[in-house]
C-alpha positions in Angstrom: -53.0 -63.9 -10.4 -51.4 -65.1 -13.6 -48.1 -63.2 -14.5 -47.2 -62.3 -18.0 -44.2 -63.9 -19.5 -40.9 -62.1 -19.5 -40.8 -61.6 -23.2 -44.3 -59.9 -23.1 -43.0 -57.3 -20.5 -40.0 -56.5 -22.7 -42.2 -56.1 -25.7 -44.6 -53.8 -23.7 -41.7 -51.7 -22.4 -40.2 -51.4 -25.9 -43.4 -50.0 -27.3 -43.7 -47.4 -24.5 -40.1 -46.3 -25.0 -40.6 -45.9 -28.8 -43.9 -43.9 -28.2 -42.2 -41.6 -25.7 -39.3 -41.0 -28.1 -41.7 -40.0 -30.9 -43.4 -37.5 -28.6 -40.2 -36.0 -27.5 -39.1 -35.7 -31.1 -42.3 -33.9 -32.1 -42.1 -31.6 -29.0 -38.5 -30.7 -29.9 -39.6 -29.8 -33.4 -42.1 -27.4 -32.0 -39.8 -25.8 -29.3 -36.8 -25.3 -31.5 -38.4 -22.6 -33.9 -39.9 -20.9 -30.9 -36.5 -20.7 -29.1 -34.8 -19.4 -32.3 -37.5 -16.7 -32.6 -37.0 -15.6 -29.0 -33.2 -15.5 -29.4 -33.6 -13.4 -32.6 -36.0 -11.0 -31.0 -33.7 -10.6 -28.0 -30.8 -9.9 -30.3 -32.7 -7.4 -32.3 -33.9 -5.7 -29.1 -30.3 -5.3 -27.8 -29.1 -4.0 -31.2 -32.0 -1.5 -31.2 -31.1 -0.3 -27.7 -27.4 0.1 -28.7 -28.5 2.0 -31.8 -30.7 4.4 -29.8 -27.9 5.0 -27.3 -25.5 5.8 -30.2 -28.0 8.3 -31.6 -28.4 10.1 -28.3 -24.6 10.5 -27.9 -23.2 13.6 -29.7 -21.0 12.6 -32.6 -18.3 15.0 -31.5 -17.7 18.2 -29.5 -18.5 20.4 -32.5 -22.2 20.1 -31.7 -21.8 22.2 -28.5 -23.9 25.3 -28.5 -21.8 28.4 -29.0 -22.1 31.4 -26.6 -23.4 34.5 -28.4 -23.9 37.4 -26.1 -24.0 41.2 -26.7 -24.2 44.0 -24.1 -26.2 46.3 -26.3 -29.3 46.5 -28.3 -29.1 44.9 -31.7 -31.6 45.0 -34.6 -32.2 42.1 -36.9 -31.9 43.7 -40.3 -34.1 41.1 -41.9 -37.0 41.2 -39.5 -36.5 44.7 -38.0 -36.9 43.1 -34.5 -34.8 44.6 -31.7 -33.1 42.3 -29.2 -31.0 42.7 -26.1 -28.9 39.5 -25.7 -27.2 40.5 -22.4 -25.3 38.1 -20.2 -27.0 39.6 -17.1 -30.2 37.7 -18.2 -29.2 35.0 -20.7 -26.6 32.3 -20.7 -27.1 31.5 -24.4 -28.9 33.6 -27.1 -29.5 32.4 -30.6 -27.0 34.3 -32.8 -28.4 37.0 -35.1 -26.1 36.9 -38.1 -27.8 39.9 -39.9 -27.7 42.6 -37.2 -26.7 46.1 -36.5 -26.1 47.8 -33.2 -28.7 50.3 -31.9 -27.5 53.5 -30.2 -28.4 53.1 -26.5 -28.8 56.8 -26.1 -31.3 57.2 -29.0 -32.8 53.7 -29.0 -36.4 55.0 -28.6 -36.3 57.0 -31.8 -34.4 54.3 -33.7 -36.8 51.6 -32.7 -39.8 53.8 -33.6 -38.3 54.5 -37.0 -36.9 51.1 -38.0 -38.5 48.3 -36.1 -40.1 46.9 -32.9 -38.9 45.2 -29.7 -38.9 41.4 -29.5 -42.3 41.0 -27.9 -41.5 37.7 -26.2 -38.6 39.3 -24.4 -39.9 42.9 -24.2 -40.4 42.7 -20.4 -36.7 41.9 -19.8 -35.6 44.5 -22.4 -37.7 47.4 -21.0 -36.9 46.5 -17.4 -33.1 46.8 -18.2 -33.5 49.9 -20.2 -35.5 51.6 -17.5 -32.8 50.7 -14.9 -30.1 51.9 -17.3 -31.6 55.4 -16.9 -30.8 55.3 -13.2 -27.1 54.5 -13.6 -25.8 58.0 -13.3 -28.0 59.3 -10.6 -31.4 58.5 -9.0 -33.4 61.7 -8.8 -36.9 62.7 -9.8 -36.0 63.3 -13.5 -34.3 59.9 -13.9 -37.1 58.2 -12.0 -39.7 59.8 -14.2 -37.8 58.8 -17.4 -37.4 55.2 -16.1 -41.1 55.0 -15.3 -42.1 56.1 -18.8 -39.7 53.6 -20.4 -41.1 50.8 -18.2 -44.7 51.8 -19.0 -44.0 50.7 -22.6 -44.0 47.1 -21.4 -47.7 47.3 -20.7 -48.6 49.0 -23.9 -50.2 47.6 -27.1 -46.7 47.6 -28.7 -45.9 44.5 -26.6 -49.0 42.5 -27.6 -48.4 39.4 -29.6 -50.4 38.3 -32.7 -53.2 37.1 -30.5 -53.5 40.4 -28.7 -52.0 39.1 -25.5 -49.4 41.1 -23.5 -47.6 38.7 -21.2 -45.9 41.6 -19.4 -49.2 42.3 -17.6 -48.7 39.1 -15.6 -45.1 40.0 -14.8 -45.3 41.0 -11.1 -41.6 42.0 -11.2 -42.4 44.9 -13.5 -45.2 46.1 -11.3 -42.9 46.0 -8.3 -40.3 48.1 -10.1 -42.9 50.6 -11.2 -44.1 50.9 -7.6 -40.6 51.9 -6.5 -40.1 54.4 -9.4 -43.4 56.1 -8.5 -43.0 56.1 -4.7 -39.4 57.4 -4.7 -40.3 60.3 -7.1 -41.1 63.2 -4.7 -42.5 65.2 -7.6 -45.6 62.9 -7.4 -47.6 63.9 -4.4 -48.8 61.2 -2.0 -52.4 61.7 -3.1 -51.5 61.1 -6.8 -49.2 58.1 -6.5 -52.1 55.5 -6.7 -53.5 57.3 -9.8 -50.1 57.6 -11.4 -49.3 54.0 -10.9 -52.6 52.9 -12.5 -51.9 55.1 -15.5 -48.5 53.6 -16.1 -49.4 49.9 -15.7 -52.1 47.4 -16.4 -53.3 45.3 -13.6 -53.0 41.5 -13.8 -56.2 39.5 -13.6 -55.0 37.5 -10.6 -53.0 38.6 -7.7 -51.0 36.5 -5.3 -50.6 37.2 -1.6 -47.4 39.1 -2.2 -49.2 41.3 -4.7 -52.0 42.2 -2.4 -50.5 45.7 -2.1 -52.0 46.7 -5.5 -55.5 45.2 -5.0 -56.8 48.6 -3.7 -55.7 52.1 -2.8 -55.5 51.5 1.0 -53.2 48.5 0.6 -51.2 50.5 -1.9 -50.7 53.4 0.4 -49.5 51.1 3.2 -46.8 49.9 0.8 -46.0 53.4 -0.1 -45.4 54.3 3.5 -43.3 51.3 4.0 -41.0 52.3 1.1 -40.8 55.9 2.1 -39.8 55.0 5.6 -36.8 53.1 3.9 -36.2 55.5 1.1 -32.4 55.5 1.0 -32.4 51.7 1.3 -34.6 51.4 -1.8 -32.6 53.9 -3.7 -29.5 51.9 -3.0 -31.2 48.7 -4.2 -32.2 50.4 -7.5 -28.6 51.7 -7.9 -27.2 48.2 -7.4 -29.7 46.7 -9.9 -28.8 49.4 -12.5 -25.1 48.7 -12.1 -25.6 45.1 -13.1 -26.4 46.1 -16.6 -23.5 47.7 -18.4 -25.0 48.5 -21.7 -22.9 50.1 -24.4 
């Protein structure tokens, strides 16, 4: 086979080299803007993350939530809503700047004349107020008074603007009412089921632990259980009442 002259090979190699150089130059022209865009995007992303982190961090300690607690009933003089911001229930409570104290010994008349209970927190308020009536002594009179106070939690007074009373689903209130009724010896054994139903409203759904109020037979079994441990349950109520030192 005839071989090409040496000068022809050099000429051929030179053309290929020049062609490849042009291609690389064109490719570099395309890659460079893309690389710059990626670098810019990455930089913007890092700056954005830093900015978000800075926003999440508090500027200083002055933004810490202040602790506002009162061991008594207070009424908001602008809205006439009565609150009980007690430390036995709440760690923090939104401060009510325009407020007056409510006399704990005459709160029912004062609330009736001037305002209404905070409906969202009415269950907690009335539970504590009913226990407060048991602080001095647990007898039939104090049990009856406490039951009448607790019954307000199930009344129309505690319904929200949609006509819903969330206390009806508060099993804790039903359990407390059960004890107040059972320990009151002025209420005969035959009348305890009827009295309980007059003072509360039954929730639509009952869990296994609330099966005792599904019918009278189950209720009477629970009544017997508490009566057999009467002093123990009285001591429990006394301890719960002592936790709330209202003034």
